[in-house]
Each structure stands twice: as structure tokens, then as C-alpha cells.
N, C-alpha and C positions, 0 to 999 in steps of 0.2 A: 265207480272205476269197473271195467269189465275183467272177469276171470281172478278175481281176488277170493281166494280161499283160505289164506293164511290169516292168523290172528296177529294183533299188534303190529299192523302195517302201517308206517308214518309215511305222509306225502309231504313234499317239499316244493314250493313253487319256484320257477325260474325268475328272477327279478328283472330281467330284460326282455323276456319272451312272454307275450300274452298267450294265455291257455296252454301253458307247457309246465307239466309237473313231473317230479321224480320220486321214486320209492324203491327201497331194497326189499324185494320180495324173494324170501328164500335165496339169499345170496346172488341175486340177479338185479342189475339195475334196470329198472323199467322207466322209460321215457314216455309219458303219456301227452299226446296232443289231440286237441280238440278238432274233430271234422264237423264243420258247420253243415255241410250237406247231408250227411248221414245223422247228425244230431247227437253224436257220441264221442267218446274218447278212444282213440286207438293208441297201441303202444308198440315199442321196439324194445328189445332186450339184450343185455350184454352181461357176461358173467363177472361177479365180483367175489370169486372165490377166495376164502380166507378173511373177508369183512368180520370185524369183532361184534358188531351190532347192526341194527338196521338204522341208524342215525346217520344223515348226510349233512354235509355242510356245503350248502350253494353260496358262491362267492357273488356278492352284489357287484355290478358294473361289468361282468364278464359273462356273455351268454354261454351256458352248458359247462360251467367250471364248477367243479365238486370235489371236495377232499372227504375222506372217510377213513376211520381207524381199521388197522389189520392186527392189533394187538401185538404179538411177537413177530409178525410179518411185516411190520414197518408202517408207513404212512402211505394210503392210497390217493391217487390223484387221477381224476377224470376230466379230459378236456373234449369240447365239441359234443357234449351229452345230447344236445338238443337236435342233432344232425344224425343222419343214417350211419354214419362211421365215427362213432366216439372211441377215443384213446383212453386206455387204462394203464398207468404207470405206477411204480411203488419207489418210495425213498426208503432207502435201507436204514431205517432207525431201529433201535434195539427193541422198544416197546411203545405202543401208542394205543391207549383205550378210548381217548376223547380228542377231538380236535374242533377248533372254531376259528373265525377269522375276526379282525378289527381293523380300525383305521391304520392306514400306512403310516411309516415313520416319516419323520420330517426329510424331505428330499428323496422319498420314494414313491412310486406309483402303485405297486402291488399291495394289496392288504397284508398286514402282520398276520401271521399264524400262531395259534396257541394250541398246545397239547397238554395232555396229562400222560406221563409216561417217562422213558428214558432215552435220549437220543443216542448214547452210546452204553455199552455194558458197565462202564466204570462210573457212569452218572448215577446219582441218587434218583429214585423215583419222585417226581414232583411236577410242578406247573412250569411250563417253559414258554418262551416267544422266540419267533424268528422274524426277522425284517427282510430277509432276502430269498423268500420262497422255500425255506427249509434247508438251506445250506449251513447255516450258523444258527446255534440256539442259546438263549440266555435263561438261566433259572430265575423265576420270579419269586418263589416262596422260599422258605428254609425248613429245616428239620422240625422246628418249633410250631410250624404253621402249616400243618398237613390237613387237619379237619377231618381225618378219617378217609380221605380220597373222595372221588367223585360219587360214592354211593350208588344207590339204584337209579338216580336220575340220569347219571353218566352224561353230563354235559359241561363243556367249556365255551364261553362266548366272549369275544371281544366287543368293544364298543366301537361303532362304525364312525361315531362323531368325535371321540377322544382317544387320541393314540396312547397306548399303554393301559388304558382301563379294561379289566377283564372280570367276568362273572363266571362262578363256578358252583356246581353242586357240591353238597358235602354229606357225610353220615351224621344225620340229627343235629346238624348246625344251621339248616336253612341254606340260604344263597350268600356265598361271600363276595365282596367286591374289592379288587386290588387296582391299584393305579401308582405310577410314578409321583415321587414327591415333586413338590413345586420347584421348577428350575432344573429337574434332572431329567435327562432324555436318554442315558446310556452310560456305560461304564467309561471312565476316563481313559483315554488312549495311553498306551504304555510307552513311555518315554525313557531312553536310557539316563540314568541319573549321573550327575557329575559333582553335585554339591551336597548330596544327603547321603547318609548311611543308615541302613536298617540292619540290625544284628540281633541274634539271639544269645542270651547270657542266662544260662540255666534254663528256668522256665518262662523267663521274661523277655519281652521284645524292646530293645532300645532303639530310639530314633535320634540321630545326631544331625543337626541343621546348621547352616552358616548364619547365626544370628537368630533372632525371634522369627519364627515362621508359623503361620496357620497350615493345619494339616486336616485331611478328611480321609478315613478308612472306609472301603468299600468291600462287599462280598464280591465273589467273582460274578454273580449275576447282576451287579451294579446296585444293590441296595446300600445306601449309606448307613454306617453302623456306629461310627464315631467321629466327632469332629471337636478340635481343640487347638491350642497354641502350644508350640514346643519353643522353650527357652534354651536352645543349643543342645541340650541332652536332656532326654525325658524317657520314662518308661511309658510305653503306649499299649493299648489293647488288652488291658487287664481282664475285661469281662468277655472277651472273644474265646469261642470254643476253639480246639485244634483243627486247623485247616488251611487254606490258601486264601489271601486277601491281597487287596490293592490299596497303596497308600498315595495321596496326592499331596504334595508339599508346595505351598507358595513362597517361593524364594524371591529376593530382590532381581534376580535374573530371569525370572519367569517360573512357571509351574514346572515340577518334575514329578513323575509317576513311575511307581516300580511295585512288583509283586513281592510278598513276602510270606513265609510259612510260620505258623505258630505251632 
């Protein structure tokens, strides 16, 4: 490639355009296109000021679509990178140090986004997924499964064949793989309860149901944490850490779902 004087430059191919490559060279996006007449690659350049590292995530299926981390500056997005007029915008997330894409959620067409960071300043640092181009985020891991963060490799990659499957670098733990449990695709929809009561008595959470009902408790990121049967009145969530949770109860009139705090 012409005019590369920096060390540790990484090149990324456009999945849809032949002989088109991208690289972050000194916080500038360079788009390299092969000139068959001259027999060499030529490039155009646009500023990526504030990029956290030199890793770019090129989106399969969309020419010139790229995401990149800006650390405390949010999540950067490039469109039409393969043209003479690329556009660079930023999603105002709190912190993003890694970004990747994976298979779109059921009913969606745009790939799912994965980040390591914090969508808002009140969120814990962790691994998150968005199924709507970065508008809403769901935490995938929990505080007990940080694995030291993404380490030196600094990558998060979704699987383009399996929705919800994601790979991430760690600190001394190799590469981890996470995915949705069988039959689970998202957090249950919150439905205003009419037949169930969840209350806090001292340090215990009490569930009251109209008869014998099955229930499931989820973290706010959609991870199933507890599943059992309630016989009208029962103490639940004994092993849960303090925090916000979602419980889904299957009554004779249909499922009811509500948030509760431990």
C-alpha cells in the first residue's frame, strides 16, 4: 500500500466491493481502491479524530458501512466509505473500547451490534448488544463474568450465522464465546400484572400467585437466573445479588411479567 509509514496498521476488506480496503492510519480513514490501469492502489482519506484504536468493523452486506470505537467519545459510524464522500457520525454512548457486528435479530435486517463499554454513565462496564443500530442496548455478561475485559487484543465479534453468539478477547483467559440459551431470544415484555404480587419483606423477596404457577427470573440483560414453581406464596431469588430483575409468571389467564428490586 502507498505512503504507509506508521507501524501496526491494520487493513480491512469491503465485503461487497472488489479490491477495496480500509485502514485507520494515524486517526484517518484511508479507503484504498485498486487502479488496474496504473497497477497500484490509490487512496482517499477522511479524519477519524478521537478513534480509540486502529480497529475497524466493516459490516457485511452493506458497501462502505464501518463502525469504530471512540472510547469516551462514543461509537463512531462511517457510511459510504467506498465513495468520494464518506459520512462520519457518532452515537453518544458513554464509553466504547471495542465494537463488532453479528447476525441480525429475528425480524430485523440490520446486523446486531456488540460493544465493550458503557451505553450510559450509570451502566456498568461490560459486554452489550443492540438489535436496532445502537438505539437500545442489552447487557450480555454480568459482574461475575468480566474475564478482565478485552485485554490487549481488544476485540468483540458477533457470529454472522447465529444470532446472539459473540466472541471476545480477554486478559489471560483466551477467547470466550457467549450465546443465548436455547429458546431464549430476548428479555420478556413487561406486562402490567393483575394476578401476581412481588413484595420485599426484610431482605427477602416474596411472590404471591393465584394458585400453582411456574415462574422465571431474568437479569435486566435477559439472562435466565432462576426457574421454579410457586405454590401461591413463596420466597424467591435467595441467591440473587442486590439489583433490578424481571420475573415472568405463567398463570391460568396467561403470562404476567414485572420488574422488581432486591
